[in-house]
C-alpha positions as CSV (number, residue, x, y, z in Angstrom):
1,M,22.9,-89.3,12.4
2,T,20.2,-90.1,9.9
3,S,16.7,-91.4,10.5
4,Q,13.9,-92.9,8.5
5,D,10.6,-91.2,8.0
6,Q,7.4,-93.1,7.5
7,T,8.1,-93.5,3.8
8,G,11.4,-95.2,4.6
9,E,13.5,-92.4,3.1
10,L,16.5,-91.0,4.9
11,S,16.3,-87.5,6.3
12,W,18.9,-85.3,8.0
13,P,17.9,-83.5,11.3
14,L,19.3,-80.2,9.9
15,V,17.1,-80.6,6.9
16,D,14.1,-81.4,9.1
17,R,14.7,-78.2,11.1
18,R,14.9,-76.1,8.0
19,Q,11.7,-77.6,6.7
20,A,10.0,-76.8,10.0
21,R,10.7,-73.1,9.6
22,T,8.2,-70.7,8.0
23,A,8.7,-70.4,4.3
24,P,10.1,-67.1,3.2
25,P,7.7,-64.7,1.4
26,S,7.5,-65.1,-2.3
27,G,8.6,-62.5,-4.7
28,H,5.0,-61.5,-5.3
29,E,4.4,-61.1,-1.6
30,R,7.5,-59.0,-1.2
31,R,6.4,-56.7,-4.0
32,N,3.0,-56.3,-2.4
33,D,4.7,-55.3,0.9
34,V,7.0,-52.8,-0.8
35,D,4.1,-51.3,-2.8
36,Q,2.0,-50.9,0.4
37,D,4.8,-49.2,2.2
38,A,5.3,-46.9,-0.8
39,I,1.6,-46.1,-0.9
40,D,1.5,-45.3,2.8
41,Q,4.6,-43.0,2.5
42,L,3.1,-41.3,-0.5
43,S,-0.2,-40.8,1.3
44,S,1.5,-39.3,4.3
45,A,3.6,-37.0,2.0
46,N,0.5,-36.0,0.1
47,Q,-1.3,-35.1,3.3
48,L,1.7,-33.1,4.4
49,L,1.9,-31.2,1.1
50,L,-1.8,-30.4,1.3
51,S,-1.4,-29.0,4.8
52,L,1.6,-26.9,3.8
53,Q,-0.2,-25.7,0.7
54,K,-3.1,-24.7,2.9
55,I,-0.8,-22.7,5.1
56,A,1.0,-21.2,2.2
57,I,-2.4,-20.0,0.7
58,T,-4.2,-19.0,3.9
59,L,-1.5,-17.3,5.9
60,P,-0.3,-14.7,3.4
61,S,-3.9,-14.0,2.4
62,S,-4.8,-12.6,5.8
63,L,-3.8,-9.0,6.4
64,D,-4.4,-9.0,10.1
65,L,-1.2,-9.8,12.1
66,E,-3.0,-11.3,15.1
67,T,-5.0,-13.6,12.8
68,V,-1.9,-14.7,11.0
69,L,-0.1,-15.6,14.3
70,D,-3.2,-17.4,15.7
71,Q,-3.5,-19.5,12.5
72,A,0.2,-20.4,12.5
73,V,0.4,-21.4,16.2
74,S,-2.7,-23.6,15.8
75,H,-1.4,-25.4,12.6
76,V,2.2,-26.0,13.3
77,P,1.9,-28.4,16.3
78,D,-0.3,-30.7,14.1
79,L,2.1,-30.5,11.2
80,V,5.3,-31.3,13.1
81,G,4.0,-32.9,16.2
82,A,5.8,-30.4,18.5
83,D,5.0,-30.1,22.2
84,I,5.8,-26.4,22.3
85,V,5.7,-23.8,19.5
86,T,7.1,-20.3,19.9
87,I,6.8,-17.5,17.5
88,L,9.0,-14.3,17.7
89,L,8.8,-11.1,15.7
90,A,11.8,-8.9,14.9
91,N,12.1,-5.2,15.3
92,K,12.9,-3.0,12.3
93,D,16.6,-3.7,12.3
94,A,16.2,-7.3,13.4
95,S,18.4,-6.7,16.5
96,R,15.7,-7.8,19.0
97,L,13.0,-10.4,18.9
98,T,9.7,-10.3,20.9
99,I,7.8,-13.5,21.8
100,V,4.3,-13.0,20.5
101,R,3.0,-16.6,20.7
102,G,4.1,-19.4,23.0
103,R,6.2,-19.4,26.1
104,G,6.6,-15.9,27.6
105,S,4.1,-14.3,25.2
106,A,1.8,-13.2,28.1
107,N,4.5,-10.7,29.0
108,L,5.7,-10.0,25.5
109,L,9.2,-11.1,26.4
110,E,11.8,-9.2,24.3
111,I,15.2,-10.7,23.6
112,A,18.3,-9.2,22.0
113,V,19.5,-11.4,19.1
114,Q,23.0,-11.4,20.6
115,D,21.6,-12.9,23.8
116,L,20.0,-15.9,22.0
117,P,21.6,-19.3,22.5
118,A,24.2,-19.9,19.8
119,H,22.3,-22.8,18.2
120,I,19.1,-20.6,17.9
121,R,21.0,-17.5,16.7
122,E,22.6,-19.6,14.0
123,S,19.2,-20.3,12.4
124,L,18.8,-16.6,11.7
125,D,21.7,-16.8,9.2
126,L,20.3,-19.7,7.3
127,N,17.5,-20.2,4.8
128,R,16.4,-23.5,6.3
129,S,15.5,-25.0,9.6
130,I,18.1,-26.5,11.9
131,A,17.7,-29.2,14.6
132,S,19.5,-29.0,17.9
133,Q,19.9,-31.2,21.0
134,L,19.0,-29.1,24.1
135,S,20.7,-29.2,27.4
136,H,21.5,-27.1,30.4
137,D,24.2,-25.3,28.3
138,A,22.2,-25.2,25.1
139,K,18.7,-24.2,26.1
140,G,15.6,-23.8,24.1
141,F,12.6,-21.6,24.8
142,A,11.0,-24.3,27.0
143,E,13.0,-25.5,30.0
144,E,11.7,-29.0,29.7
145,A,12.5,-29.4,26.0
146,R,15.1,-31.9,24.9
147,V,15.2,-31.3,21.2
148,G,14.2,-28.4,19.0
149,A,13.9,-27.1,15.5
150,Y,14.4,-23.4,14.6
151,C,13.9,-21.4,11.4
152,A,14.1,-17.7,10.6
153,L,11.0,-16.0,9.1
154,R,12.1,-14.2,6.0
155,S,10.5,-11.9,3.5
156,R,12.0,-9.7,0.8
157,G,15.4,-10.8,2.0
158,M,14.9,-9.6,5.5
159,V,14.5,-11.5,8.8
160,V,11.0,-10.6,10.2
161,G,10.9,-13.2,13.0
162,L,11.7,-16.7,14.2
163,I,9.7,-19.9,14.7
164,A,10.7,-22.6,17.2
165,A,9.2,-26.1,17.6
166,E,10.4,-28.1,20.6
167,W,9.8,-31.6,22.0
168,R,10.0,-33.0,25.5
169,E,11.3,-36.3,24.2
170,E,14.4,-36.9,22.0
171,H,13.8,-38.2,18.5
172,D,15.0,-37.7,14.9
173,L,13.9,-34.3,13.4
174,K,14.8,-34.8,9.8
175,R,11.2,-34.7,8.5
176,E,10.2,-32.0,11.1
177,T,12.9,-29.6,10.0
178,Q,11.8,-29.9,6.4
179,V,8.2,-29.2,7.3
180,L,9.2,-26.3,9.5
181,T,11.1,-24.7,6.7
182,G,8.0,-24.8,4.5
183,V,5.9,-23.3,7.3
184,A,8.5,-20.5,7.9
185,D,8.5,-19.5,4.2
186,A,4.7,-18.9,4.3
187,L,4.6,-17.4,7.7
188,G,7.4,-14.9,6.9
189,V,5.6,-13.6,3.9
190,A,2.3,-13.4,5.9
191,V,3.9,-11.4,8.7
192,D,5.5,-9.0,6.3
193,N,2.2,-8.6,4.4
194,A,0.4,-7.8,7.7
195,H,3.0,-5.3,8.6
196,I,2.8,-3.6,5.2
197,F,-1.0,-3.5,5.4
198,G,-0.9,-2.1,8.9
199,D,1.4,0.7,7.7
200,I,-0.9,1.5,4.8
201,R,-3.9,1.5,7.0
202,R,-2.3,3.9,9.5
203,Q,-1.0,6.1,6.7
204,S,-4.4,6.2,5.1
205,A,-6.0,7.2,8.4
206,S,-3.4,9.9,8.8
207,E,-3.9,11.1,5.3
208,E,-7.7,11.2,5.8
209,R,-7.3,13.3,9.0
210,R,-5.1,15.7,7.0
211,R,-7.6,15.9,4.2
212,I,-10.4,16.7,6.6
213,A,-8.2,19.3,8.3
214,R,-7.5,20.9,4.9
215,D,-11.2,21.0,4.0
216,L,-12.1,22.5,7.4
217,H,-9.4,25.1,6.9
218,D,-10.0,25.9,3.2
219,R,-13.8,25.8,3.2
220,T,-15.4,26.0,6.6
221,G,-12.7,28.1,8.3
222,S,-12.3,30.5,5.4
223,G,-16.1,30.8,5.0
224,L,-16.6,31.6,8.6
225,A,-13.8,34.2,8.6
226,F,-15.4,35.8,5.5
227,V,-18.9,35.9,7.2
228,G,-17.2,37.5,10.3
229,L,-15.6,40.2,8.2
230,E,-18.9,40.9,6.4
231,L,-20.8,41.2,9.7
232,D,-18.1,43.6,11.0
233,R,-18.7,45.7,7.8
234,L,-22.5,45.6,8.3
235,Q,-22.2,46.6,11.9
236,R,-20.0,49.6,11.1
237,N,-22.5,50.8,8.4
238,E,-25.7,50.3,10.4
239,D,-27.3,53.2,12.1
240,N,-30.1,51.4,13.9
241,E,-28.9,50.6,17.4
242,Q,-31.1,47.5,17.8
243,T,-29.8,46.1,14.5
244,R,-26.2,46.8,15.4
245,F,-26.8,44.9,18.7
246,E,-28.2,41.9,16.8
247,I,-25.4,41.9,14.3
248,S,-22.9,42.0,17.2
249,A,-24.5,39.0,18.8
250,I,-24.3,37.1,15.5
251,R,-20.7,38.2,15.0
252,E,-19.9,36.9,18.5
253,Q,-21.5,33.5,17.7
254,V,-19.6,33.2,14.4
255,G,-16.4,34.0,16.2
256,S,-17.1,31.3,18.8
257,I,-17.8,28.7,16.0
258,L,-14.6,29.8,14.2
259,A,-12.6,29.2,17.4
260,E,-14.1,25.7,17.7
261,V,-13.1,24.9,14.1
262,R,-9.6,26.0,14.8
263,E,-9.4,23.7,17.8
264,M,-10.8,20.9,15.7
265,L,-8.0,21.6,13.2
266,Y,-5.4,21.4,15.9
267,D,-6.9,18.1,17.2
268,L,-6.8,16.6,13.7
269,R,-3.3,17.7,12.9
270,V,-1.6,17.2,16.2
271,G,0.3,13.9,16.7
272,L,3.6,12.2,16.7
273,N,5.5,12.1,13.4
274,G,9.0,12.1,14.8
275,E,8.8,15.9,15.3
276,A,7.9,15.9,19.0
277,S,8.1,13.6,21.9
278,L,5.1,12.0,23.6
279,Y,5.8,14.2,26.7
280,D,5.8,17.4,24.7
281,T,2.7,16.5,22.8
282,I,0.8,15.7,26.0
283,V,2.0,19.0,27.6
284,D,0.9,21.0,24.6
285,L,-2.6,19.6,24.6
286,S,-2.9,20.0,28.4
287,Q,-2.0,23.7,28.1
288,R,-4.5,24.2,25.3
289,V,-7.3,22.5,27.2
290,T,-6.5,24.5,30.3
291,S,-6.6,27.8,28.4
292,R,-9.8,27.1,26.6
293,S,-12.0,25.5,29.2
294,Q,-12.9,25.3,32.9
295,C,-10.7,22.3,33.4
296,V,-7.2,22.7,34.8
297,V,-5.0,19.9,33.3
298,S,-2.0,18.7,35.3
299,Y,0.4,15.9,34.7
300,E,2.8,13.6,36.6
301,L,4.7,12.0,33.7
302,S,7.6,10.3,35.5
303,N,9.2,7.2,33.9
304,L,7.8,7.7,30.4
305,P,9.3,4.7,28.5
306,Q,10.8,5.0,25.1
307,L,8.4,3.6,22.5
308,D,8.6,3.1,18.8
309,N,6.7,5.5,16.6
310,Y,3.7,3.3,16.1
311,L,3.2,2.6,19.8
312,S,3.8,6.3,20.6
313,N,1.1,7.4,18.1
314,E,-1.4,4.8,19.3
315,V,-0.9,5.8,23.0
316,W,-1.1,9.4,22.1
317,E,-4.5,8.9,20.2
318,I,-5.8,7.1,23.3
319,L,-4.7,9.8,25.6
320,K,-6.1,12.6,23.4
321,E,-9.5,10.9,23.2
322,A,-9.6,10.4,27.0
323,I,-8.5,14.1,27.7
324,I,-11.0,15.6,25.2
325,N,-13.8,13.4,26.5
326,A,-13.1,14.5,30.1
327,E,-13.0,18.2,28.9
328,R,-16.3,18.0,27.0
329,H,-18.4,15.6,29.1
330,S,-17.1,15.3,32.7
331,Q,-18.3,18.7,33.9
332,G,-15.3,18.6,36.1
333,T,-12.7,21.2,37.0
334,K,-9.5,19.1,37.2
335,I,-7.9,16.5,34.9
336,L,-4.8,14.6,36.0
337,I,-2.6,12.6,33.7
338,T,-0.3,10.0,35.4
339,S,2.4,7.6,34.3
340,V,3.8,4.8,36.4
341,V,6.1,1.8,35.5
342,T,5.8,-1.2,37.9
343,D,7.3,-4.7,37.2
344,S,7.7,-4.1,33.5
345,L,4.2,-2.8,33.2
346,W,3.6,0.8,32.2
347,T,0.2,2.3,33.2
348,I,-0.8,5.7,32.0
349,A,-4.2,7.2,33.2
350,V,-6.4,10.2,32.7
351,V,-8.4,11.0,35.9
352,D,-11.1,13.7,36.2
353,N,-13.2,15.0,39.1
354,G,-16.4,15.2,37.1
355,I,-19.8,13.6,37.3
356,G,-18.7,10.2,36.1
357,I,-19.9,8.2,33.2
358,Q,-23.7,8.5,33.0
359,T,-24.6,5.4,31.0
360,K,-28.4,6.2,31.0
361,N,-27.7,9.5,29.2
362,K,-25.1,8.1,26.7
363,R,-25.6,9.3,23.2
364,P,-26.1,6.6,20.5
365,D,-23.4,8.3,18.4
366,S,-20.8,8.3,21.3
367,Y,-17.9,6.2,20.1
368,G,-15.0,7.7,22.0
369,L,-14.6,4.8,24.5
370,T,-15.1,2.2,21.8
371,G,-12.2,3.8,19.9
372,I,-10.0,3.7,22.9
373,L,-10.8,0.1,23.5
374,E,-10.0,-0.9,19.9
375,R,-6.7,1.0,19.9
376,A,-5.7,-0.5,23.3
377,E,-6.4,-4.0,22.0
378,S,-4.5,-3.4,18.8
379,I,-1.3,-2.7,20.8
380,G,-1.8,-5.4,23.4
381,A,-2.7,-3.0,26.2
382,T,-5.2,-3.6,29.0
383,F,-7.9,-0.9,29.1
384,V,-9.7,-0.2,32.4
385,I,-12.5,2.3,33.2
386,E,-13.2,3.2,36.8
387,S,-16.3,5.4,37.3
388,P,-17.1,6.7,39.9
389,L,-13.6,6.7,41.5
390,R,-13.0,4.2,44.3
391,D,-14.4,5.3,47.6
392,R,-16.1,8.3,45.9
393,D,-19.4,9.0,44.2
394,Y,-17.9,11.1,41.4
395,G,-15.0,11.2,38.9
396,T,-13.7,8.9,36.2
397,A,-10.3,7.2,35.6
398,I,-9.4,5.8,32.2
399,S,-6.1,3.9,32.1
400,I,-4.2,1.6,29.8
401,S,-1.4,-0.8,30.9
402,L,1.3,-1.9,28.4
403,P,4.2,-4.3,28.9
404,V,7.5,-2.5,28.5
405,N,11.2,-3.6,28.7
406,N,13.0,-2.5,31.9
407,D,16.2,-2.3,29.9
408,D,14.9,0.6,27.9
409,E,15.9,4.0,29.2
410,S,13.1,6.3,30.3
411,S,12.4,9.5,28.4
412,N,14.5,12.4,29.4
413,D,11.4,14.6,29.2
414,S,9.7,12.9,32.2
415,R,8.6,15.8,34.4
416,S,5.6,16.8,36.5
417,Q,3.3,19.8,36.8
């Protein structure tokens, strides 16, 4: 049906309804909307690129592994919006991964690569991130996660670790996987750089100890030996009894100093370079201390865990410092070294029956305990000093506790004395 409007012209209801609708945007308006969307997308992409560039520059420039990991775990959630971020580092042959940041890192949870869920294990064979739906059968690192993105950390063609970003709610991860790949590229190089620098630093320290040992042997030791021989010659050729007695006293003092220098040479050169086990090295020093001092050193070294060379060396340096401190300063007669593994935690302690730590008489150049603390922190160990001993008014116990894997077999050299 048609109708007349106020002008008398005919109009169709369908036409009226179309005219009542909002007019479509003009071509100019559409172009403005498209341009604004493009600007917003470019702005977001630019911000993302700046963030990735910042990570790519700052991470590899840091040579401290802990700093690298802290920076990574603080930046990644902001970049990808993940609820949970987990970083794992690989051992030398990339057969095992240890969680160092994120879920489980408080216990340094170690996982064999073959035991990883298939979708996570797959990411170790790729040069990019992969996204995965998570379920009871395909789990992530967080139980409550529903989706996750995973990427291997690589450097020099080797897998040095893995980074995982996981979300509690499901959503598309196309953008997030791209961002995570960029983060992983920078983080892999940074972790590798930190490992290399750590090796150089430890090697430099070892070389410096050997250099000092050589100087002590070639200069101080040889010089003292020559003085001793000359004193022996003078004593033989001297007729005056009083002079002979004085030369003999000096000769005895020189001999004592020479013996101390030789002990210093031993302390500088002793260590773990793959030539001896931690057990054998502890026993060797214990016997030397017992033979040269008033302290009887005994040990109960059951359940010594297997450690890599780096950890073994650091633990040994801590023990050596604690034992020599007790020998020199405790004024005690007994030193006991104990080793216990409980609930994946290895505790090794050096206990003496001496006078305890006398803080009021502490020398300003006494750095032994500070060195122990720094070494313990560097390997993630807890350092505890108890002085005097509990329920006593004497003695000192210095202990470190280090997470270990129960799956590792204990050392075959674990014995007591």
